[in-house]
C-alpha positions as CSV (number, residue, x, y, z in Angstrom):
1,M,0.2,0.1,-0.3
2,S,1.1,3.5,-0.8
3,E,1.6,6.2,1.7
4,P,-1.0,8.8,2.0
5,T,-0.1,12.0,0.7
6,A,0.3,14.7,2.8
7,I,-2.1,18.0,2.0
8,E,-0.5,21.4,2.7
9,T,-2.4,24.0,4.2
10,P,-1.7,28.1,3.3
11,T,-0.6,29.8,5.8
12,P,-3.1,32.7,6.5
13,V,-2.2,36.2,5.8
14,P,-2.6,38.7,9.1
15,M,-5.3,41.7,8.1
16,P,-4.3,45.3,8.8
17,A,-5.1,46.8,12.2
18,R,-8.4,49.2,11.4
19,P,-8.1,53.1,13.1
20,S,-10.3,53.6,15.8
21,A,-13.6,56.0,15.4
22,W,-11.4,58.7,17.6
23,R,-8.7,58.9,15.1
24,R,-11.1,59.0,12.5
25,L,-12.8,62.1,13.9
26,A,-9.9,63.9,15.2
27,K,-8.8,65.7,12.4
28,P,-12.2,67.2,11.4
29,V,-12.7,68.0,15.1
30,A,-9.6,69.6,15.1
31,G,-10.1,71.9,11.8
32,I,-13.8,72.8,13.8
33,A,-12.1,73.9,17.0
34,V,-9.2,75.6,14.9
35,L,-12.3,77.9,12.7
36,V,-14.3,78.7,16.3
37,V,-11.4,80.1,17.6
38,V,-10.3,82.3,14.8
39,I,-14.6,83.5,14.9
40,L,-13.8,84.3,18.3
41,W,-10.6,86.2,17.9
42,S,-11.9,88.1,14.8
43,V,-14.9,89.6,17.0
44,G,-12.8,90.6,19.6
45,V,-13.6,88.0,22.6
46,F,-9.9,87.6,23.6
47,E,-9.8,91.2,24.0
48,T,-10.2,93.4,26.7
49,R,-13.4,95.5,26.0
50,V,-14.3,99.1,27.2
51,P,-17.6,99.2,29.0
52,P,-19.9,101.4,27.2
53,G,-20.4,105.1,28.4
54,R,-21.1,108.3,27.0
55,V,-18.4,110.5,26.1
56,D,-18.9,114.4,26.3
57,V,-18.0,116.3,23.3
58,P,-18.8,120.4,23.5
59,P,-20.6,121.6,21.1
60,G,-19.9,124.1,18.3
61,V,-15.8,125.6,17.9
62,P,-13.9,127.6,20.3
63,V,-14.5,130.9,19.7
64,P,-11.4,132.4,18.0
65,P,-9.2,135.3,20.1
66,E,-10.1,138.6,19.7
67,A,-13.3,137.8,17.9
68,A,-15.9,140.4,17.4
69,T,-19.3,139.8,18.6
70,F,-22.7,141.2,18.5
71,T,-25.5,141.2,21.1
72,V,-29.0,140.8,20.1
73,K,-31.6,143.7,20.7
74,S,-35.4,143.9,20.3
75,E,-36.4,147.5,18.3
76,A,-39.5,148.6,17.8
77,L,-38.7,149.2,14.0
78,A,-41.6,149.5,10.8
79,P,-41.4,145.7,9.0
80,R,-41.1,146.0,5.1
81,V,-44.1,144.4,3.5
82,D,-42.7,143.2,-0.3
83,V,-45.6,143.1,-2.2
84,V,-44.4,141.6,-6.1
85,G,-45.2,143.1,-9.3
86,T,-44.5,143.3,-13.3
87,V,-42.2,145.8,-14.6
88,S,-43.5,147.4,-17.8
89,S,-43.2,150.3,-20.1
90,E,-44.7,153.7,-19.5
91,R,-45.0,154.2,-23.1
92,K,-45.5,151.1,-25.2
93,I,-47.2,151.6,-28.5
94,D,-49.0,149.1,-30.5
95,L,-48.9,149.4,-34.1
96,S,-51.6,148.4,-36.0
97,A,-52.6,148.6,-39.8
98,R,-54.7,151.2,-41.1
99,I,-55.6,149.7,-44.3
100,G,-56.1,146.1,-45.7
101,A,-53.4,145.0,-47.7
102,A,-50.9,142.2,-47.7
103,V,-47.4,142.8,-45.9
104,K,-44.8,143.7,-48.5
105,E,-41.9,143.5,-46.1
106,V,-40.9,143.2,-42.6
107,F,-37.7,144.9,-41.7
108,V,-37.4,144.7,-38.1
109,S,-37.7,141.6,-35.1
110,A,-38.6,141.6,-31.9
111,G,-35.9,142.9,-29.7
112,S,-34.8,145.6,-32.6
113,V,-33.4,148.7,-31.5
114,V,-35.5,151.3,-33.4
115,T,-35.6,155.3,-34.1
116,N,-38.0,157.8,-34.4
117,G,-39.3,157.7,-37.9
118,Q,-37.5,154.3,-38.9
119,P,-39.5,152.5,-41.5
120,L,-40.7,149.0,-39.7
121,L,-42.8,147.5,-42.4
122,T,-44.5,148.0,-46.1
123,L,-47.7,146.9,-47.4
124,D,-48.7,146.1,-51.0
125,D,-49.3,149.6,-52.2
126,R,-50.1,148.9,-56.0
127,E,-53.8,149.6,-55.5
128,I,-53.3,152.7,-53.8
129,K,-51.0,154.1,-56.2
130,E,-53.8,153.5,-58.9
131,Q,-56.5,155.2,-56.7
132,V,-54.0,158.0,-56.4
133,A,-53.4,158.1,-60.1
134,A,-57.0,158.3,-60.9
135,A,-57.5,160.8,-58.3
136,E,-55.0,163.0,-59.6
137,A,-56.5,162.7,-63.3
138,Q,-59.8,163.8,-61.6
139,F,-58.4,166.6,-60.0
140,K,-56.7,168.0,-63.0
141,Q,-59.6,167.8,-65.2
142,A,-61.5,169.6,-62.8
143,E,-59.0,171.9,-62.6
144,T,-59.2,172.6,-65.9
145,E,-62.7,172.8,-66.5
146,L,-62.7,175.0,-63.4
147,N,-60.2,177.4,-65.2
148,R,-62.3,177.1,-68.6
149,T,-65.9,178.1,-66.8
150,R,-63.6,181.0,-65.0
151,Q,-62.7,182.3,-68.7
152,L,-66.6,182.0,-69.6
153,F,-67.7,183.7,-66.5
154,D,-65.4,186.7,-67.0
155,S,-67.0,186.8,-70.7
156,K,-70.2,186.7,-69.5
157,A,-70.7,183.5,-71.2
158,A,-71.5,181.8,-68.1
159,T,-73.5,181.9,-65.0
160,E,-72.3,182.5,-61.7
161,Q,-73.9,179.1,-60.8
162,A,-72.1,177.5,-63.5
163,L,-68.6,178.7,-62.1
164,T,-69.8,177.7,-58.4
165,A,-70.8,174.5,-59.8
166,A,-67.4,173.9,-61.1
167,Q,-65.4,175.2,-58.0
168,A,-67.5,172.6,-56.0
169,L,-65.7,169.8,-58.3
170,F,-62.6,171.0,-58.3
171,A,-62.8,171.0,-54.3
172,E,-63.8,167.8,-54.3
173,A,-61.4,166.5,-56.7
174,R,-58.6,168.0,-54.8
175,A,-59.7,166.8,-51.7
176,Q,-59.9,163.0,-53.3
177,W,-56.5,163.1,-54.2
178,E,-54.9,164.4,-51.1
179,R,-56.9,161.6,-49.1
180,S,-55.5,159.3,-51.6
181,R,-52.1,160.2,-51.1
182,V,-52.6,159.9,-47.2
183,M,-53.5,156.2,-48.0
184,L,-50.7,155.8,-49.8
185,T,-48.6,156.7,-46.8
186,Y,-50.4,154.1,-44.5
187,A,-48.5,151.2,-46.6
188,Q,-45.3,152.0,-44.6
189,V,-45.4,151.9,-40.8
190,V,-43.0,153.4,-38.9
191,S,-41.6,153.9,-35.5
192,P,-43.2,156.8,-33.6
193,I,-40.5,157.0,-31.0
194,D,-36.7,155.9,-30.2
195,G,-37.3,152.5,-28.4
196,V,-37.3,148.7,-28.8
197,V,-39.5,146.3,-30.8
198,T,-41.0,143.9,-28.2
199,E,-43.7,142.0,-30.5
200,R,-43.6,141.3,-34.0
201,R,-47.1,139.3,-34.8
202,I,-47.0,139.4,-38.9
203,E,-44.8,137.9,-41.4
204,A,-44.2,139.0,-45.2
205,G,-46.9,137.5,-47.1
206,D,-49.6,137.8,-44.6
207,L,-53.2,139.9,-45.1
208,A,-52.9,142.9,-42.5
209,N,-56.5,144.0,-41.5
210,P,-57.6,147.3,-40.3
211,G,-56.9,147.7,-36.6
212,Q,-54.9,144.5,-36.5
213,V,-51.7,145.0,-34.1
214,L,-48.7,144.2,-36.4
215,L,-46.1,145.5,-34.1
216,A,-45.3,146.9,-30.6
217,V,-42.6,149.4,-29.4
218,Y,-41.4,150.3,-25.9
219,E,-39.4,153.2,-24.9
220,P,-36.7,151.2,-22.7
221,T,-35.6,154.6,-20.3
222,H,-39.3,155.1,-18.7
223,M,-39.9,152.1,-17.0
224,Q,-42.3,151.1,-14.1
225,I,-43.2,148.3,-12.0
226,E,-47.3,147.8,-11.5
227,V,-48.0,146.2,-8.4
228,P,-51.1,145.0,-6.7
229,V,-51.1,146.6,-3.1
230,P,-53.5,145.2,-0.6
231,V,-56.1,148.1,0.4
232,R,-54.5,148.5,3.9
233,L,-51.4,149.8,2.8
234,L,-52.4,152.1,0.1
235,G,-52.4,155.1,2.8
236,R,-48.5,154.3,2.9
237,L,-48.0,154.8,-0.6
238,P,-49.3,158.5,-1.5
239,V,-48.3,159.7,-5.3
240,G,-45.1,161.3,-5.1
241,R,-43.6,159.2,-2.3
242,D,-40.2,157.8,-2.6
243,V,-40.1,153.8,-2.4
244,D,-37.5,150.8,-2.7
245,V,-37.9,148.7,-5.4
246,T,-35.7,144.9,-6.1
247,L,-35.8,143.1,-9.4
248,D,-34.8,139.8,-10.5
249,R,-33.2,140.9,-13.6
250,P,-30.9,142.9,-13.4
251,A,-30.7,141.8,-10.0
252,G,-30.1,144.8,-7.4
253,A,-31.9,147.5,-5.7
254,F,-33.7,150.6,-7.5
255,T,-35.2,153.7,-6.2
256,G,-38.8,154.5,-7.4
257,R,-41.5,156.9,-7.3
258,V,-45.1,156.3,-6.9
259,R,-46.9,157.8,-9.8
260,Q,-50.2,156.7,-10.2
261,V,-53.0,154.3,-7.9
262,V,-55.4,153.0,-10.0
263,S,-58.9,154.0,-8.8
264,E,-60.3,150.6,-8.8
265,V,-60.4,147.6,-6.3
266,D,-59.9,144.2,-7.4
267,P,-62.9,142.6,-5.8
268,L,-61.1,139.4,-5.2
269,S,-57.8,140.3,-3.8
270,R,-59.1,143.3,-2.3
271,T,-56.0,145.4,-4.4
272,Q,-55.5,148.4,-6.2
273,I,-52.9,148.6,-9.4
274,V,-49.9,151.0,-8.0
275,K,-47.6,152.0,-10.7
276,V,-44.3,152.7,-9.6
277,H,-41.5,154.9,-12.0
278,I,-38.4,153.3,-11.8
279,D,-35.2,155.9,-11.3
280,R,-32.1,155.5,-13.7
281,A,-33.6,152.6,-15.6
282,T,-31.3,150.8,-18.1
283,P,-32.0,149.2,-21.4
284,D,-31.2,145.8,-19.6
285,I,-34.5,146.3,-17.7
286,L,-37.1,144.2,-19.7
287,P,-40.7,144.3,-20.0
288,G,-42.2,141.5,-17.8
289,T,-39.3,141.4,-15.5
290,F,-40.6,140.1,-11.8
291,G,-39.9,142.7,-9.2
292,R,-40.7,143.6,-5.6
293,L,-42.1,146.8,-3.9
294,W,-41.1,147.2,0.0
295,V,-43.7,148.8,1.8
296,A,-43.3,150.0,5.4
297,D,-45.8,148.2,7.7
298,E,-46.9,149.3,11.4
299,P,-44.1,149.3,13.7
300,R,-43.0,146.3,15.9
301,D,-40.5,144.5,17.9
302,T,-37.9,143.6,15.5
303,L,-34.8,141.6,15.9
304,L,-31.5,142.6,13.8
305,V,-28.3,141.4,13.5
306,P,-25.3,142.4,11.1
307,A,-25.5,140.9,7.7
308,S,-21.9,139.4,7.8
309,S,-22.9,137.4,10.7
310,V,-25.4,135.4,8.7
311,Y,-24.4,132.9,6.5
312,A,-25.7,129.8,4.2
313,V,-25.2,126.1,4.3
314,G,-27.3,124.9,1.1
315,Q,-30.8,126.7,1.6
316,I,-30.1,127.0,5.5
317,E,-29.5,130.3,6.9
318,L,-27.2,129.7,9.8
319,V,-25.5,132.1,12.9
320,Q,-23.1,131.2,15.2
321,V,-24.1,131.8,19.3
322,V,-21.6,132.5,21.6
323,R,-21.9,130.1,24.6
324,D,-18.8,129.2,27.2
325,G,-16.5,130.0,25.1
326,R,-17.7,128.3,22.1
327,A,-19.7,129.2,18.8
328,I,-22.5,127.0,18.2
329,R,-24.3,127.4,15.1
330,R,-28.1,127.7,15.2
331,A,-30.4,128.0,12.2
332,V,-32.5,131.1,11.6
333,R,-35.1,132.5,9.3
334,T,-34.3,135.7,8.0
335,G,-36.5,138.4,6.7
336,P,-35.9,141.3,4.5
337,P,-32.6,142.9,4.3
338,R,-32.0,146.4,5.8
339,A,-29.0,148.1,4.6
340,T,-26.2,146.3,6.1
341,A,-28.6,144.6,8.9
342,V,-30.8,141.5,8.3
343,E,-34.2,140.9,10.1
344,I,-34.4,137.5,11.9
345,L,-37.9,136.3,12.3
346,S,-36.9,133.0,14.2
347,G,-34.3,131.2,15.9
348,L,-32.7,134.0,18.1
349,A,-33.9,135.8,21.3
350,A,-33.0,139.2,22.5
351,G,-29.7,139.1,24.4
352,D,-28.2,136.3,22.4
353,T,-24.6,136.9,21.3
354,V,-23.5,136.3,18.1
355,L,-20.0,136.1,15.9
356,L,-19.7,139.1,13.6
357,N,-17.7,136.9,11.2
358,P,-18.3,133.3,11.9
359,A,-15.6,130.8,12.9
360,K,-14.8,128.2,10.2
361,E,-16.2,124.7,11.2
362,D,-14.1,121.5,10.4
């Protein structure tokens, strides 16, 4: 018998050891911890904090050394009331057509400076010239007939009645001829004054009708402001009274004189139109300019400060009030200026001290 064959058993390979759960979580946990520390450091957890509190900062700015000041006082003054109005010319002339005809040519435009007698436009005068020629022919015929009848009357060959009729025909023909020549002058429109053309309402080729306004001319050296004044203030504006006027264009103050008070009261606004002549009017004062008439009202307690103490930041008017050695700015509302002073309507009280020249603020 053969010996049994031995069977070899394979040697088992050892498996690598698996890491524990703690080792698997160590790195993520460490990363999260570092992130938390960074976040806490960024928000200042590890820094020493100053407890909240209030820091007292004095208002305003220090008053500059030797700064000039002004103490506000209350004075009984007559406030000035402003009444708005519109500038116009005391002498404005509308030039109209006196005959019906087509416009042949216009020589000026709105804004043109013209002189007295200067042609402004012409109308088509061909028809009128024909009428003039016909009237002249009739006149010459009547003149010839009158001379012939006078010779016959002198020779006792014509009656006095025939001579009277010839004289009447001659007078009528002469009047018709002169009338037609006057009509011919209407074909040319000329300026009646030295002035400025303010309106041009027609162009070449348009038909001009009798009475139609073609142009308007005003005299720029005689300007006025027309103001609707409340009835209660009319007693302060007698004719001949000198008043103050301010205009927007050109911006500035002017002296005026009341020249007329219209004797009609507007039933809606209870006002009357007052016309004030503007002294020393310049050519740049144009009709239609907005203006104000200043009227003194009943006296009342008024606060005035020098104009140099008021300054503006945007549309807000400010002054700097002096208190405890510091200049504190304060908003005010001002009224109309008075020479070198400004009326304070609100924001200050009598006894307040303000800087004449406000200090610079950072």
